N, C-alpha and C positions, 0 to 999 in steps of 0.2 A: 482711217477715217471712213465712216459709212455714210453713204448718201442714199436717200430713198426717193423714188419717183412714183407718182401715182400713175396708174394705167391710163387715166384720162389725160394727164400731161403728155405722156409718150404718144398716145393715139392722136391727140390734137396737133402736136408738133409734126408728126409724120404726115398727117393729112394735109396740113397747111403747106408743108414743103412739097408734097406731091402736086398740089394745085398749081404752084408756080413753076413746076417742071424741074425742081431740084432733086426730087427722089426722097423716099421715106428714110433711107439709111442716113443721108446727109442731114435730114431734119433731126433724127435721133442723136447723131454726133453733135449737132448744134446744141441740143438740149443738155447733153452731158457736159459739154465744155462750159456752158453758162453756169451750171450748178457746181462744178468742181474747179473753180479758178485756183491756179497755183499760188502758193504763198510767195511773198517777195520780201527782200531785205536789202539794206544798204551796207556796203563794206566801207568802213572809214577807219583808216589806220590799222588795218588787219582785224578789226572787230566787226561783228555782224549786228545790225540793228534791224529787227523785224518791222515790216510795214503791214499794218492792218487797216489803217485809215490814212487820209491825206496828211502830209507833213509839210510844214513850211520851214525852209532853211534860210537863215539870215545871221546877222551879226551875233545876237545873243544866243541863239540855239547852237551855232557852231562853237562858240566859246564854252557852253555847257558840255558839249559832246567831247571836244578835243582839248580844252584848256588854252587854246590859241586864239588871239584876236586878229582879225583881218580888217584893215582900215577901209578897203574899197568894197566891202560887202554891205548891202542895204539891210535894214532891219528885217524885212520880209522879202528877201531877194528872189527866191523861187519856191515853187510848190510841186510836190510829187503827189499824184492822185490817180485813182482808178476811174477811167471814163465809163460812160454808160454801157459801152460795148464790152467792158471787162478788161480792156487793155490798160496798162499803166502808162502814164504820160507825165511829162515835166513841162512847166511853163514858167517863164520869167514874169515876176510880179513888179517889184519896185526897182530892181537893179538894171544896169545897162548891159552887163556882159554875162552870157551863159554859153558854154560850149558843150556839145554832146558828141563824143568820139572825135574831138578836135575841130569840129565845125561849129561856127557861130549859129546860134538858134534862139528863137523866142518861144517856141512851142514844139515839142517833139514827142512822138510815141517812143517808148523805151523797149528795147530788146534786152534779153538777159546778157549780161556782160558789158553793157554800155558804160562808158566812163563819162562823168559829168564834172565840169569845172565851172566854178562861179567866180565872178569878180574880174576886173581888168588884169590883175596880177596873176590870175588863175591859181592862187594859193589854196583855194578850197577845192579839193579833188576827192571824189568818191565813186564807187562803182555800184550799179544797180544789178541785182541778181534775182532770178526766178528759181524757186525750188519746186520741182514737180513731185 
């Protein structure tokens, strides 16, 4: 994957970073990290599902993916999305129960390897992964 940066982008970012005392190198690294976000995917039942846009998980979508129905899952239970800062996050939408790495949560930033469980019975389990 080739990413191009204009000299103006690099100079502006470095100058802005230096003005607030961060330093030109940190500004350059910030620019590079914004432009080259890692790809993400979900691991469900040993299969990888790439994430390129927000995804809502619920009763119907879980059935389409796995062929299994879960009674305590809402139609649009949770959403996985990329926040404005480039980080992937998960938030509870209609459901009552969501767990990230075993802890109950309503909204959580995701790290690579995070395990997400949905529903009171926690039958819906998948893993979030980043691929650098």
